[in-house]
N, C-alpha and C positions, 0 to 999 in steps of 0.2 A: 280268770279275767284280768287279775294283776300281773299274773305272767305274760300275758298278750300283749298288756300296756306296756310293760318293760321290754320286752323284745321289740314292740316298736319304737320305742325311744332311742333303745340301743342304735335300731338300723338306722334311724333318722340322723344320729348323731355321727355315725359311721359314714353317713353318705355325705353327711356335710365336711366330715373330716376329709374324704375322698376328694370331693369336690375343691377342697381350700388347697389341697396339695396339688391337685391338676392346674387349678388357678395361678398357682404360686410358679410354678415349673413354665405357664405360659408364659407369665410376667417375666421372668427371668430370661427366657429365650427370646422374646422381643426385644428385652431390653442389650442381651447380648447383639441382636442383630441389629439394633440402632449403633450401637458402639461399633460394630466391625464397618457397618454402611459409614459412617461418620469419620474412621479412620481412614477408611478407603477413598472417600473424598477431598479430604483433607490432602492425601498422596497424590491424587489426580490433579488439585488444586495448584499444588506445588510444583509437579510437573508442568503444567501448563504456564505458570509463571517464567521457568528458564527460558530465556530468549538466547537464540543464538548468536554468535559475536558479529557484528555488520562489519564489512571491510569496505573500505571507501572504494566506490567505483565497481565494486563487486569482484574484487581482485582474490585471487587464489590465497595469496597471504597477504600480511601486514608491509606495510614498507618500513623502513628504519626511521629513526630521527632524523632529521636534515633532508628528505625525500620528498617528492609530491607525486603522490598515486595517480596512475593515468590510464585511461582504456578507451580504445578507439577503433572504429570499424569504418572501412572504406563502403562505399556505396553500392547499392545491388542492382546489377544492370543498369537499365534507366528510370527505374520505377522506386526503389528507396535509397532516400540521399543517406551520406555519411553521419557517424555520432562520434562524438569527441567528450570524453568525463575527464575532468581532473577534480583532485581533490574533494571526489562525491556532488561534484556538479558539473550540470549538462552544459556544455559551451557551445555545442555546434549538435542540431538535428533538424529531421523533418519537422517534428514536433514544434521546435521552437521557430521553424520558417525562416532558418536562416542558413540554408545549404543550396547549393546550385550545381549544375554541370559543371565538370570541369576542375580546378584545385581550390579545393577547400582549406582556409588558413585561420589559424586562432592564437594570436600571440598573448603571451603572457607573461609577467614580471617575473622574472626569475629567482628574485629575491623573497617575494611576497607568495607568489603565485595569484596574484588578482589579475584577471582578463582584462587585458588592455583594449583588442580589438579583435574582429572576426569579419573575414572576407569571402569572396567566391570569384573565380576566375573564370570565363567560357573559353577552353580551351578547343573548341570545336567551329563555333559559330563567333566567337568575339574577338578581341584583338589583344594581342601579348603585350602591349604598351603598359596599359594599367596594372599589370601583374610586375613589370619589371621596375615602375615608380614605386610599386608597394613594397617590393622586395630591398630597394635601396634606400628607403627610411625607417626600416626595422632597426632601433639602437641594440648597443653592444647590452648583452647581459639579458636579453629577452629571449624566451623558450617558444620555440617557433613547431606547431603542430599541424601536419598536413594529410590530409585524406583525399583519393581521388573519387569521382563520381560520373559514369558514363565513359566519356573520354578526356582526360587528361593533359595529352600530350600532341594533338594535331598541331596546334598554333605554337608551341614551344620552339624558340630559336635558341643557338648557343648562347647568347648574355643570359637570358633567362635559366637555362639550366646551369651556368656557371655560379649565378647568384645562389641558387638553391644548391649546388655543390659546397660553395663556401658555407652555408650552414649545417655543414657535417653528411650531406647525402653521398651514398656512394652508388647508387642506381639512377638517378636522375637522367644519365645520359643513356641509359638504355631505355628510359620509358617510353612506350610506344601507344598507337591507337588501341584505345580502349583496354589498355592495361589496368589491373587495380593495384594500389599504393598506397602506405601508409606510412608515415615519417613523423620522428622528433628528433628537431636539431636546436641549435642557436647562433645567436649573432655572437661573433667572436670566439666561436669554439675552436679548439686547436688542433682536434683530431676529428676522426670520423664518427658519427652517431652510431652506437650499437641498437638503437632502435628505426629498424625501416625492415620494411619487407613489402615483396613486389611479386605478381605472378602475372605473366604474358597471357594476351588475348592471342588463343589458338583453337582453331575446330577441331582439333585432337583432344583437348582437354577441357574445354571449356565448359561450365555446370549448367551456364543460362543459355541461350540461342544468341550466340553473337558478343557473349560476355563471359569473362571468368568468374569463378567463385568470389564469394566475399572474404575480405580478409580481415583479420582480426589481431591485435597486439595490445597487451597491457607491461607495466613495468614500472618502475620507482626513478622519477626524475632528481638526482642531485640538487640540491637547492644551491643558489648563487651564494657568496658569501661576499 
């Protein structure tokens, strides 16, 4: 009887010992899982806080010091108006409701990058006289950004084309009915501008029915000193 009692006690102690060992390993395992989970969570959290570098106006690369970043697009057929961005600020767009058929123009202070004025001139059903007056009043040192929408050329005459050529345009003399065109020039510029793109309205190459594809252009405008 004594022996049976001793065996029972031994078995009980052994059972408790085994359970204790089991629980210890379980706790260690859970703790290890928690630590791994915590480390992984921290790693994921850190990765989430790494923000990509934002470049002004969404340019491919940053502009050097002393330059203004710009990005612009011509209008899309007669549906979506042009868009002009300078130094991460939208100057003209359909959303801002300050664009229209014809030639869209934004005037910017060449020293500060401050927007001075925006306007658009209907070159299909409008009059070229207001455009000529507007161009003649541009002051020296002003950066001029232009973008076409629908038809930018039907009402253009030689005087208007010369005034735009004097701003640095090389293509204005060729601009025709429903061509797409984007241009950045300046009042008082001494050379032709490197910032200009043009695509002809052609039934053979048009992307839209009656209109060429949208033109996009970006770059860095030297700040006037």
